[in-house]
N, C-alpha and C positions, 0 to 999 in steps of 0.2 A: 524485037528484041533493044534496036535504037531506038525507039519510041518509049521504052519501058526506062530506059535507063536515062532520057531525058526527063521523066516523069519523078525521079527519085530525087530530085535536086532539089524542087519546089515542095514536095513530100516532106524530105527531110528539113526542109527549113521552115515548114510551118509546123512539124511535130515538136522541133527544137524551139520556136517560139512559144509555144503552148506550156511546154518543159518550164521553160525561164519565166514563161508568165506567171507560173504556180508558185515557182520557187519564189519570185519576188512578193507577191503578195503573201505568201507565208511570212517571210521576214518582213512587210511592213504592216502586217497585226501585230507581229512581235514590238516593233518599234511603238506603232498605238496603245500599246499595252503600259509601256514602259514611259512614254511621253505622260499618258495620263496618269499615271503614279506619280515619276516626276512633279507634273501641276499639283496634284495633290498633297505632295510633300511642302511643297513652293508655298502654299495658303498656311500650311500649319506653322511654316517658320515665319511667315509674316504676320500670323496673330500673336505670335510668341515674341516680336519685336524686333528683329532680323531686321537691316536695310535691303535695300532691292539690288545692293552689289552683294553681299553677303548670299541673300538668296541665289542668285544667277549663279555664285558660284557654286552652293552649294547642289545646286537641280542640276549643272553640266556635270559636276562630278558622280552624282549618283545616276545620271543617265547613262555616263560612260561606263561606270561599273557593272551595272546591270547587262548593257549590251554586249561587253566583254566578258560577261561570263560562261556563254558559249564559244566555242572554237570556227565560227562562220567569219572565213578570213572574204567571204566575197560581199559583205555588208560594209559600207563605208558611210556614214553618216558625218553631215559639219557639225558645229557647234549649236545648241538650242537656242533658238531666238526667243526671248521672254519678252514681253509688254506688258507693263503695269498701268492699271486706272485705279488709281487712288481714290477719284470719286465714287465710281461705282463698283469698290473693291470686287474688281476682278483682275485674273491675270490669265495670258493668252502664251501659248508656248507652238513654234513651230521650225520644221527641223527638214532639209533637205538632204535628201540618201540616194544614195546610188549601188545596186545588186549587180555584180559581175555575172554576166552571161556564160552558158557553157556552149548550148548547141547554136543559140542565134548568131553567134558570131560567124557561122557560115554565108548568112545572109548581112554580115557587117555590123552588126548591133553588140557591141563589146557589153554594154552596161542597158539597163531599165533603170530610169530615174521617177521617182518620187517624193511627193510631200505628205505630210504629217501635220498635224495641228491637233491642239486641244484647248480648251480653257477649263476656268472654275472661277464660282464667285466664294468669298472668303467672309467671314467676320460680320453678316451683314444679319441685319434682324432681330428680333427677340423671339425666345426659342421658349417653349411649355413641353416639355417631356413625362411621362409618367411611368416609372419604376414598379413594376409589382414583382415581390418576392416571396419564392415557394419557402414557407417555413412549417412544412410538411415533416413527419417525421423520417422522411428519406434524406433530408438533408441536417441530420443530426453528425454529429462528431467534426471530423475537418470541414465538411461543406459546409456547414454554417457559417463556421469561420471565417473560410473564405467567401462567403456572400457577406458578411457583416464588412468587411474590408473591401470588397469590389463594390459595396453600397455607398462608403465613405470617399472610395476614391470616387466612384459616379459625382457625388456631391462637388467632390474639390473641382473636379473637371467644367462640371456644367455650371454650376450656382457660382458666376462671378463678383467677387467684390465690387466692384464698380456694375452698378444698374443704370448707367445713362449713358448714352440715349437709347440702347438695348437694355431689354429685363432679360433676366432667365428664371423660369420657376421649373422647380421639380416636383411630382406628388410621388410619394413613395407610399406603395398598398401591399401590405401582408397578407398573406393567405394562408388557411390551414387546409381547412375543408371547405369553407367559403369565405369569400373576400369580405374582410368587415370594413365597410364603409362608413363608420362612423368614430 
């Protein structure tokens, strides 16, 4: 009975660490998803001509807003650190987070810390896109009206007025029963 009692402490510590580790990895995946979307939002802001300071402020606000949507009080993250590489049109983000433990406190681990990184390239290179439009009878009424508006929006977004140093081209292909290549 004495040996069983003595072995319970390390067994509980290991089980507690496994549970806390899994909870931390779940939080890390959540932070990774959030930082990835924040970096993509940053690339969009940079492409729209916002300054690095504005982008940093926007991205940190977005990051905080998304992380604060859940009621997890065990997760604490620092400020999102952004690095801009204007020469290569890249943005990198990193953040250090800490997740409070529950059962691992028995072994003296109050938190499990982790780092999350993300990067993206923006506004680089020429683009050629083909848009195939369904003009069959199934698209009658409001669907064809919405399709026309979506095609116009597509052209406005993809085809830039300034075609130097990079260009953007779009091929619009309607089809009904077959594709009309001519």
